[in-house]
Biopython code that builds the backbone (N, CA, C, O; Angstrom):
import numpy as np
from Bio.PDB.StructureBuilder import StructureBuilder

atoms = [
    (1, "UNK", "N", (-21.478, -11.718, 37.709)),
    (1, "UNK", "CA", (-20.590, -11.247, 36.789)),
    (1, "UNK", "C", (-19.732, -12.266, 35.828)),
    (1, "UNK", "O", (-19.050, -11.828, 34.901)),
    (2, "UNK", "N", (-19.816, -13.486, 36.093)),
    (2, "UNK", "CA", (-19.408, -14.582, 34.968)),
    (2, "UNK", "C", (-20.320, -14.921, 34.078)),
    (2, "UNK", "O", (-20.007, -15.245, 32.932)),
    (3, "UNK", "N", (-21.832, -14.874, 34.605)),
    (3, "UNK", "CA", (-23.028, -14.970, 33.674)),
    (3, "UNK", "C", (-22.920, -13.920, 32.670)),
    (3, "UNK", "O", (-23.062, -14.165, 31.472)),
    (4, "UNK", "N", (-22.663, -12.722, 33.140)),
    (4, "UNK", "CA", (-22.673, -11.289, 31.884)),
    (4, "UNK", "C", (-21.573, -11.646, 31.098)),
    (4, "UNK", "O", (-21.675, -11.287, 29.926)),
    (5, "UNK", "N", (-20.249, -12.425, 31.483)),
    (5, "UNK", "CA", (-19.286, -12.839, 30.732)),
    (5, "UNK", "C", (-19.573, -13.571, 29.729)),
    (5, "UNK", "O", (-19.322, -13.309, 28.552)),
    (6, "UNK", "N", (-20.340, -14.925, 30.332)),
    (6, "UNK", "CA", (-20.574, -15.563, 29.440)),
    (6, "UNK", "C", (-21.462, -15.613, 28.087)),
    (6, "UNK", "O", (-21.224, -16.071, 26.970)),
    (7, "UNK", "N", (-22.861, -14.792, 28.783)),
    (7, "UNK", "CA", (-23.857, -14.087, 28.024)),
    (7, "UNK", "C", (-22.804, -13.542, 26.751)),
    (7, "UNK", "O", (-23.031, -14.056, 25.655)),
    (8, "UNK", "N", (-21.812, -12.663, 26.815)),
    (8, "UNK", "CA", (-21.292, -11.853, 26.138)),
    (8, "UNK", "C", (-20.413, -12.672, 24.803)),
    (8, "UNK", "O", (-20.234, -12.532, 23.593)),
    (9, "UNK", "N", (-20.002, -13.639, 25.977)),
    (9, "UNK", "CA", (-19.082, -14.557, 24.630)),
    (9, "UNK", "C", (-20.006, -15.313, 23.814)),
    (9, "UNK", "O", (-19.757, -15.516, 22.626)),
    (10, "UNK", "N", (-21.063, -15.746, 24.376)),
    (10, "UNK", "CA", (-21.922, -16.232, 23.335)),
    (10, "UNK", "C", (-22.695, -15.569, 22.452)),
    (10, "UNK", "O", (-23.030, -16.154, 21.423)),
    (11, "UNK", "N", (-23.107, -14.260, 22.689)),
    (11, "UNK", "CA", (-23.432, -13.308, 21.607)),
    (11, "UNK", "C", (-22.495, -13.026, 20.663)),
    (11, "UNK", "O", (-22.966, -12.780, 19.553)),
    (12, "UNK", "N", (-20.943, -12.973, 20.798)),
    (12, "UNK", "CA", (-19.990, -12.463, 20.084)),
    (12, "UNK", "C", (-19.839, -13.642, 19.134)),
    (12, "UNK", "O", (-19.734, -13.465, 17.920)),
    (13, "UNK", "N", (-19.831, -14.673, 19.615)),
    (13, "UNK", "CA", (-19.732, -15.874, 18.875)),
    (13, "UNK", "C", (-20.585, -16.150, 17.697)),
    (13, "UNK", "O", (-20.313, -16.502, 16.549)),
    (14, "UNK", "N", (-21.881, -15.844, 18.411)),
    (14, "UNK", "CA", (-23.235, -15.854, 17.182)),
    (14, "UNK", "C", (-22.712, -14.896, 16.396)),
    (14, "UNK", "O", (-22.681, -15.284, 15.228)),
    (15, "UNK", "N", (-22.179, -13.531, 16.578)),
    (15, "UNK", "CA", (-21.718, -12.676, 15.478)),
    (15, "UNK", "C", (-21.063, -13.105, 14.583)),
    (15, "UNK", "O", (-21.294, -12.814, 13.410)),
    (16, "UNK", "N", (-19.940, -14.024, 15.028)),
    (16, "UNK", "CA", (-18.712, -14.450, 14.094)),
    (16, "UNK", "C", (-19.516, -15.517, 13.208)),
    (16, "UNK", "O", (-19.459, -15.289, 12.000)),
    (17, "UNK", "N", (-20.173, -16.515, 13.552)),
    (17, "UNK", "CA", (-20.792, -17.537, 13.101)),
    (17, "UNK", "C", (-21.457, -17.167, 11.715)),
    (17, "UNK", "O", (-21.354, -17.599, 10.567)),
    (18, "UNK", "N", (-22.228, -16.116, 12.376)),
    (18, "UNK", "CA", (-23.133, -15.367, 11.149)),
    (18, "UNK", "C", (-22.247, -14.564, 10.180)),
    (18, "UNK", "O", (-22.483, -14.643, 8.974)),
    (19, "UNK", "N", (-21.274, -13.822, 10.621)),
    (19, "UNK", "CA", (-20.342, -13.100, 9.507)),
    (19, "UNK", "C", (-19.714, -14.233, 8.620)),
    (19, "UNK", "O", (-19.722, -14.292, 7.390)),
    (20, "UNK", "N", (-19.171, -15.117, 9.512)),
    (20, "UNK", "CA", (-18.518, -16.221, 8.641)),
    (20, "UNK", "C", (-19.599, -16.955, 7.540)),
    (20, "UNK", "O", (-19.296, -17.013, 6.349)),
    (21, "UNK", "N", (-20.374, -17.289, 7.845)),
    (21, "UNK", "CA", (-21.755, -17.933, 7.042)),
    (21, "UNK", "C", (-22.011, -16.998, 5.924)),
    (21, "UNK", "O", (-22.241, -17.485, 4.817)),
    (22, "UNK", "N", (-21.999, -15.494, 6.105)),
    (22, "UNK", "CA", (-22.468, -14.517, 4.568)),
    (22, "UNK", "C", (-21.351, -14.717, 3.580)),
    (22, "UNK", "O", (-21.453, -14.825, 2.358)),
    (23, "UNK", "N", (-19.676, -14.763, 4.728)),
    (23, "UNK", "CA", (-18.870, -14.576, 3.746)),
    (23, "UNK", "C", (-18.441, -16.095, 3.072)),
    (23, "UNK", "O", (-17.654, -16.038, 2.127)),
    (24, "UNK", "N", (-18.829, -17.203, 3.427)),
    (24, "UNK", "CA", (-18.585, -18.120, 2.806)),
    (24, "UNK", "C", (-19.805, -18.289, 1.714)),
    (24, "UNK", "O", (-19.608, -18.977, 0.712)),
    (25, "UNK", "N", (-20.852, -17.753, 1.897)),
    (25, "UNK", "CA", (-21.860, -17.993, 1.108)),
    (25, "UNK", "C", (-21.695, -17.088, -0.136)),
    (25, "UNK", "O", (-22.268, -17.384, -1.184)),
    (26, "UNK", "N", (-20.984, -16.085, -0.037)),
    (26, "UNK", "CA", (-20.617, -14.969, -1.333)),
    (26, "UNK", "C", (-19.229, -15.731, -1.845)),
    (26, "UNK", "O", (-19.200, -15.843, -3.071)),
    (27, "UNK", "N", (-18.247, -16.197, -1.256)),
    (27, "UNK", "CA", (-17.204, -16.505, -1.558)),
    (27, "UNK", "C", (-17.103, -17.909, -2.324)),
    (27, "UNK", "O", (-16.267, -18.233, -3.168)),
    (28, "UNK", "N", (-18.234, -18.704, -1.782)),
    (28, "UNK", "CA", (-18.283, -20.098, -2.261)),
    (28, "UNK", "C", (-17.259, -20.905, -1.794)),
    (28, "UNK", "O", (-16.465, -20.467, -0.962)),
    (29, "UNK", "N", (-17.148, -22.528, -2.423)),
    (29, "UNK", "CA", (-16.560, -23.370, -1.925)),
    (29, "UNK", "C", (-14.792, -23.610, -2.767)),
    (29, "UNK", "O", (-13.772, -24.194, -2.400)),
    (30, "UNK", "N", (-15.139, -22.871, -3.926)),
    (30, "UNK", "CA", (-14.055, -22.984, -4.804)),
    (30, "UNK", "C", (-13.247, -22.023, -5.413)),
    (30, "UNK", "O", (-12.240, -22.252, -6.083)),
    (31, "UNK", "N", (-13.881, -20.613, -5.071)),
    (31, "UNK", "CA", (-13.043, -19.509, -5.135)),
    (31, "UNK", "C", (-12.163, -19.107, -4.039)),
    (31, "UNK", "O", (-12.363, -19.425, -2.867)),
    (32, "UNK", "N", (-11.082, -18.326, -4.496)),
    (32, "UNK", "CA", (-10.185, -18.174, -3.439)),
    (32, "UNK", "C", (-10.542, -16.505, -3.085)),
    (32, "UNK", "O", (-10.408, -16.122, -1.922)),
    (33, "UNK", "N", (-10.898, -15.762, -3.916)),
    (33, "UNK", "CA", (-11.776, -14.406, -3.405)),
    (33, "UNK", "C", (-12.328, -13.867, -4.524)),
    (33, "UNK", "O", (-12.058, -14.086, -5.705)),
    (34, "UNK", "N", (-13.354, -12.939, -3.895)),
    (34, "UNK", "CA", (-14.448, -12.148, -4.829)),
    (34, "UNK", "C", (-14.759, -10.924, -4.387)),
    (34, "UNK", "O", (-14.479, -10.797, -3.195)),
    (35, "UNK", "N", (-15.319, -9.789, -4.977)),
    (35, "UNK", "CA", (-15.602, -8.350, -4.691)),
    (35, "UNK", "C", (-16.993, -8.155, -4.539)),
    (35, "UNK", "O", (-17.791, -8.706, -5.298)),
    (36, "UNK", "N", (-17.313, -7.479, -3.700)),
    (36, "UNK", "CA", (-18.843, -7.354, -3.608)),
    (36, "UNK", "C", (-18.912, -5.987, -3.049)),
    (36, "UNK", "O", (-17.989, -5.352, -2.540)),
    (37, "UNK", "N", (-20.165, -5.619, -3.223)),
    (37, "UNK", "CA", (-20.555, -4.395, -2.847)),
    (37, "UNK", "C", (-20.997, -4.217, -1.261)),
    (37, "UNK", "O", (-21.855, -4.875, -0.673)),
    (38, "UNK", "N", (-20.351, -3.374, -0.843)),
    (38, "UNK", "CA", (-20.871, -3.201, 0.939)),
    (38, "UNK", "C", (-21.991, -3.333, 1.165)),
    (38, "UNK", "O", (-22.238, -4.129, 2.071)),
    (39, "UNK", "N", (-23.033, -2.733, 0.569)),
    (39, "UNK", "CA", (-24.451, -2.801, 0.981)),
    (39, "UNK", "C", (-24.911, -4.069, 0.741)),
    (39, "UNK", "O", (-25.946, -4.247, 1.384)),
    (40, "UNK", "N", (-24.503, -5.305, -0.090)),
    (40, "UNK", "CA", (-24.846, -6.345, 0.164)),
    (40, "UNK", "C", (-24.645, -7.191, 1.156)),
    (40, "UNK", "O", (-25.373, -8.151, 1.408)),
    (41, "UNK", "N", (-23.339, -6.771, 1.947)),
    (41, "UNK", "CA", (-23.196, -7.332, 3.275)),
    (41, "UNK", "C", (-23.827, -6.519, 4.352)),
    (41, "UNK", "O", (-24.136, -7.073, 5.407)),
    (42, "UNK", "N", (-24.016, -5.395, 4.190)),
    (42, "UNK", "CA", (-25.177, -4.815, 5.404)),
    (42, "UNK", "C", (-26.235, -5.229, 5.432)),
    (42, "UNK", "O", (-26.856, -5.276, 6.494)),
    (43, "UNK", "N", (-26.871, -5.748, 4.007)),
    (43, "UNK", "CA", (-28.118, -6.114, 3.766)),
    (43, "UNK", "C", (-28.543, -7.265, 4.339)),
    (43, "UNK", "O", (-29.663, -7.408, 4.829)),
    (44, "UNK", "N", (-27.369, -8.413, 4.283)),
    (44, "UNK", "CA", (-27.512, -9.742, 5.091)),
    (44, "UNK", "C", (-27.327, -9.635, 6.619)),
    (44, "UNK", "O", (-27.385, -10.668, 7.285)),
    (45, "UNK", "N", (-27.063, -8.200, 7.334)),
    (45, "UNK", "CA", (-26.775, -8.153, 8.663)),
    (45, "UNK", "C", (-25.114, -8.690, 9.141)),
    (45, "UNK", "O", (-24.729, -9.345, 10.110)),
    (46, "UNK", "N", (-24.450, -8.133, 8.082)),
    (46, "UNK", "CA", (-22.977, -8.531, 8.543)),
    (46, "UNK", "C", (-22.657, -7.267, 9.404)),
    (46, "UNK", "O", (-22.923, -6.097, 9.126)),
    (47, "UNK", "N", (-22.049, -7.743, 10.471)),
    (47, "UNK", "CA", (-21.510, -6.929, 11.434)),
    (47, "UNK", "C", (-20.119, -6.599, 11.269)),
    (47, "UNK", "O", (-19.413, -7.570, 11.539)),
    (48, "UNK", "N", (-19.469, -5.574, 10.922)),
    (48, "UNK", "CA", (-18.340, -5.367, 10.665)),
    (48, "UNK", "C", (-17.418, -5.149, 11.463)),
    (48, "UNK", "O", (-16.293, -5.068, 10.970)),
    (49, "UNK", "N", (-17.556, -4.989, 12.879)),
    (49, "UNK", "CA", (-16.935, -4.761, 13.962)),
    (49, "UNK", "C", (-16.516, -6.064, 14.510)),
    (49, "UNK", "O", (-15.770, -6.037, 15.488)),
    (50, "UNK", "N", (-16.880, -7.194, 14.031)),
    (50, "UNK", "CA", (-16.655, -8.307, 14.935)),
    (50, "UNK", "C", (-15.939, -9.267, 13.737)),
    (50, "UNK", "O", (-16.384, -9.589, 12.636)),
    (51, "UNK", "N", (-14.703, -9.581, 14.363)),
    (51, "UNK", "CA", (-13.651, -10.536, 13.606)),
    (51, "UNK", "C", (-12.806, -11.124, 14.388)),
    (51, "UNK", "O", (-12.370, -10.480, 15.342)),
    (52, "UNK", "N", (-12.404, -12.395, 14.187)),
    (52, "UNK", "CA", (-11.518, -12.951, 14.920)),
    (52, "UNK", "C", (-9.685, -12.403, 14.959)),
    (52, "UNK", "O", (-9.053, -12.829, 15.925)),
    (53, "UNK", "N", (-9.206, -11.847, 14.328)),
    (53, "UNK", "CA", (-7.940, -11.117, 13.948)),
    (53, "UNK", "C", (-8.014, -10.294, 12.614)),
    (53, "UNK", "O", (-8.733, -10.412, 11.621)),
    (54, "UNK", "N", (-6.714, -9.157, 13.045)),
    (54, "UNK", "CA", (-6.473, -8.415, 11.780)),
    (54, "UNK", "C", (-4.990, -8.790, 11.189)),
    (54, "UNK", "O", (-4.014, -9.155, 11.845)),
    (55, "UNK", "N", (-5.093, -8.592, 9.701)),
    (55, "UNK", "CA", (-3.757, -8.946, 9.144)),
    (55, "UNK", "C", (-3.385, -7.623, 8.561)),
    (55, "UNK", "O", (-4.298, -7.090, 7.932)),
    (56, "UNK", "N", (-2.231, -6.952, 8.623)),
    (56, "UNK", "CA", (-1.675, -5.809, 7.726)),
    (56, "UNK", "C", (-0.638, -6.248, 6.288)),
    (56, "UNK", "O", (0.485, -6.729, 6.439)),
    (57, "UNK", "N", (-1.170, -6.018, 5.109)),
    (57, "UNK", "CA", (-0.211, -6.415, 4.036)),
    (57, "UNK", "C", (0.925, -5.529, 4.018)),
    (57, "UNK", "O", (1.036, -4.636, 4.857)),
    (58, "UNK", "N", (1.909, -5.755, 2.966)),
    (58, "UNK", "CA", (2.726, -5.117, 2.893)),
    (58, "UNK", "C", (2.812, -3.709, 2.282)),
    (58, "UNK", "O", (3.714, -2.877, 2.192)),
    (59, "UNK", "N", (1.228, -3.777, 1.807)),
    (59, "UNK", "CA", (1.073, -2.084, 1.270)),
    (59, "UNK", "C", (0.392, -1.147, 2.057)),
    (59, "UNK", "O", (0.142, 0.000, 1.686)),
    (60, "UNK", "N", (0.080, -1.646, 3.184)),
    (60, "UNK", "CA", (-0.666, -1.164, 4.409)),
    (60, "UNK", "C", (-2.284, -1.540, 4.727)),
    (60, "UNK", "O", (-3.022, -1.124, 5.619)),
    (61, "UNK", "N", (-2.511, -2.426, 3.714)),
    (61, "UNK", "CA", (-4.118, -2.644, 3.583)),
    (61, "UNK", "C", (-4.399, -3.722, 4.879)),
    (61, "UNK", "O", (-3.604, -4.579, 5.265)),
    (62, "UNK", "N", (-5.456, -3.501, 5.317)),
    (62, "UNK", "CA", (-5.791, -4.404, 6.536)),
    (62, "UNK", "C", (-6.786, -5.331, 6.205)),
    (62, "UNK", "O", (-7.712, -4.896, 5.520)),
    (63, "UNK", "N", (-6.813, -6.800, 6.615)),
    (63, "UNK", "CA", (-7.785, -7.375, 6.174)),
    (63, "UNK", "C", (-8.205, -7.822, 7.405)),
    (63, "UNK", "O", (-7.351, -8.245, 8.184)),
    (64, "UNK", "N", (-9.462, -7.806, 7.750)),
    (64, "UNK", "CA", (-10.098, -8.547, 9.038)),
    (64, "UNK", "C", (-10.451, -9.585, 8.676)),
    (64, "UNK", "O", (-11.102, -9.641, 7.633)),
    (65, "UNK", "N", (-10.135, -10.829, 9.442)),
    (65, "UNK", "CA", (-10.454, -12.005, 9.337)),
    (65, "UNK", "C", (-11.602, -12.587, 10.621)),
    (65, "UNK", "O", (-11.917, -12.195, 11.745)),
    (66, "UNK", "N", (-11.971, -13.685, 9.758)),
    (66, "UNK", "CA", (-13.288, -14.615, 10.448)),
    (66, "UNK", "C", (-12.511, -15.801, 10.134)),
    (66, "UNK", "O", (-12.484, -16.225, 8.979)),
    (67, "UNK", "N", (-11.822, -16.417, 11.159)),
    (67, "UNK", "CA", (-11.257, -17.674, 11.086)),
    (67, "UNK", "C", (-10.198, -17.719, 9.629)),
    (67, "UNK", "O", (-9.176, -17.057, 9.444)),
    (68, "UNK", "N", (-10.820, -18.698, 8.741)),
    (68, "UNK", "CA", (-9.739, -18.574, 7.470)),
    (68, "UNK", "C", (-10.464, -17.742, 6.181)),
    (68, "UNK", "O", (-10.065, -17.877, 5.024)),
    (69, "UNK", "N", (-11.515, -16.921, 6.539)),
    (69, "UNK", "CA", (-11.941, -15.985, 5.436)),
    (69, "UNK", "C", (-11.659, -14.352, 6.243)),
    (69, "UNK", "O", (-11.789, -13.995, 7.414)),
    (70, "UNK", "N", (-11.176, -13.545, 4.854)),
    (70, "UNK", "CA", (-11.389, -12.076, 5.450)),
    (70, "UNK", "C", (-11.965, -11.226, 4.584)),
    (70, "UNK", "O", (-12.366, -11.445, 3.441)),
    (71, "UNK", "N", (-11.974, -10.333, 5.157)),
    (71, "UNK", "CA", (-12.683, -8.934, 3.914)),
    (71, "UNK", "C", (-11.597, -7.541, 4.352)),
    (71, "UNK", "O", (-10.932, -7.283, 5.356)),
    (72, "UNK", "N", (-11.794, -6.943, 3.220)),
    (72, "UNK", "CA", (-10.910, -5.759, 3.391)),
    (72, "UNK", "C", (-12.002, -4.792, 2.260)),
    (72, "UNK", "O", (-12.815, -5.069, 1.378)),
    (73, "UNK", "N", (-11.441, -3.514, 2.909)),
    (73, "UNK", "CA", (-12.241, -2.468, 2.201)),
    (73, "UNK", "C", (-11.509, -2.151, 0.797)),
    (73, "UNK", "O", (-10.406, -1.605, 0.812)),
    (74, "UNK", "N", (-12.239, -2.556, -0.608)),
    (74, "UNK", "CA", (-11.236, -2.355, -1.569)),
    (74, "UNK", "C", (-11.630, -1.000, -2.120)),
    (74, "UNK", "O", (-10.689, -0.513, -2.747)),
    (75, "UNK", "N", (-12.696, -0.235, -2.097)),
    (75, "UNK", "CA", (-13.132, 0.924, -2.191)),
    (75, "UNK", "C", (-14.225, 1.571, -1.059)),
    (75, "UNK", "O", (-14.587, 0.908, -0.087)),
    (76, "UNK", "N", (-14.684, 2.907, -1.308)),
    (76, "UNK", "CA", (-15.534, 3.085, -0.598)),
    (76, "UNK", "C", (-16.841, 2.041, -0.755)),
    (76, "UNK", "O", (-17.467, 1.553, 0.186)),
    (77, "UNK", "N", (-17.044, 1.867, -1.914)),
    (77, "UNK", "CA", (-18.470, 0.828, -2.116)),
    (77, "UNK", "C", (-18.387, -0.533, -2.105)),
    (77, "UNK", "O", (-19.331, -1.321, -2.160)),
    (78, "UNK", "N", (-16.759, -0.879, -2.003)),
    (78, "UNK", "CA", (-16.696, -2.358, -2.494)),
    (78, "UNK", "C", (-15.904, -3.055, -1.302)),
    (78, "UNK", "O", (-15.570, -2.359, -0.343)),
    (79, "UNK", "N", (-15.576, -4.496, -1.339)),
    (79, "UNK", "CA", (-15.451, -5.136, -0.100)),
    (79, "UNK", "C", (-14.581, -6.358, -1.135)),
    (79, "UNK", "O", (-15.177, -6.829, -2.104)),
    (80, "UNK", "N", (-13.283, -6.750, -0.842)),
    (80, "UNK", "CA", (-12.507, -7.693, -1.315)),
    (80, "UNK", "C", (-12.855, -8.750, -0.184)),
    (80, "UNK", "O", (-12.635, -8.359, 0.963)),
    (81, "UNK", "N", (-13.317, -9.905, -0.320)),
    (81, "UNK", "CA", (-13.368, -11.281, 0.335)),
    (81, "UNK", "C", (-12.372, -12.033, 0.069)),
    (81, "UNK", "O", (-12.146, -12.138, -1.137)),
    (82, "UNK", "N", (-11.582, -12.687, 0.868)),
    (82, "UNK", "CA", (-10.742, -13.685, 0.504)),
    (82, "UNK", "C", (-10.660, -14.924, 1.223)),
    (82, "UNK", "O", (-11.180, -14.936, 2.339)),
    (83, "UNK", "N", (-10.009, -16.152, 0.728)),
    (83, "UNK", "CA", (-9.985, -17.149, 1.551)),
    (83, "UNK", "C", (-8.311, -17.476, 1.780)),
    (83, "UNK", "O", (-7.437, -17.433, 0.914)),
    (84, "UNK", "N", (-8.179, -17.770, 3.039)),
    (84, "UNK", "CA", (-6.556, -17.626, 3.341)),
    (84, "UNK", "C", (-6.063, -19.384, 2.661)),
    (84, "UNK", "O", (-6.678, -20.450, 2.702)),
    (85, "UNK", "N", (-5.065, -19.115, 2.233)),
    (85, "UNK", "CA", (-4.566, -20.717, 1.541)),
    (85, "UNK", "C", (-3.702, -21.059, 2.562)),
    (85, "UNK", "O", (-3.002, -20.336, 3.271)),
    (86, "UNK", "N", (-3.855, -22.354, 2.541)),
    (86, "UNK", "CA", (-3.189, -23.391, 3.268)),
    (86, "UNK", "C", (-1.979, -23.476, 2.842)),
    (86, "UNK", "O", (-1.805, -23.470, 1.623)),
    (87, "UNK", "N", (-0.803, -23.581, 3.770)),
    (87, "UNK", "CA", (0.543, -23.584, 2.963)),
    (87, "UNK", "C", (0.782, -25.034, 2.261)),
    (87, "UNK", "O", (1.789, -25.232, 1.581)),
]
sb = StructureBuilder()
sb.init_structure("model")
sb.init_model(0)
sb.init_chain("A")
sb.init_seg("    ")
for serial, (resi, resn, name, xyz) in enumerate(atoms, 1):
    if name == "N":
        sb.init_residue(resn, " ", resi, " ")
    sb.init_atom(name, np.array(xyz, "f"), 0.0, 1.0, " ", f" {name:<3s}", serial, name[0])
structure = sb.get_structure()
């Protein structure tokens, strides 16, 4: 049982790393946010169900975080990608 758990953890961590790399590639090192089409992420094999945590803002919009980067559905076709600012 431990082997299966470790294998699943390694697989999920790989998905998180891949998703993070995709978001970082799109937002770049200097931008704090960018809007992209959902199919751009899908074409890069972004796995929408894998994230580290969720945050809901005061308007009820949910951000799906992968460490310090997050994405949020902006419309049916667009995704907003943001970088969390350090205080």
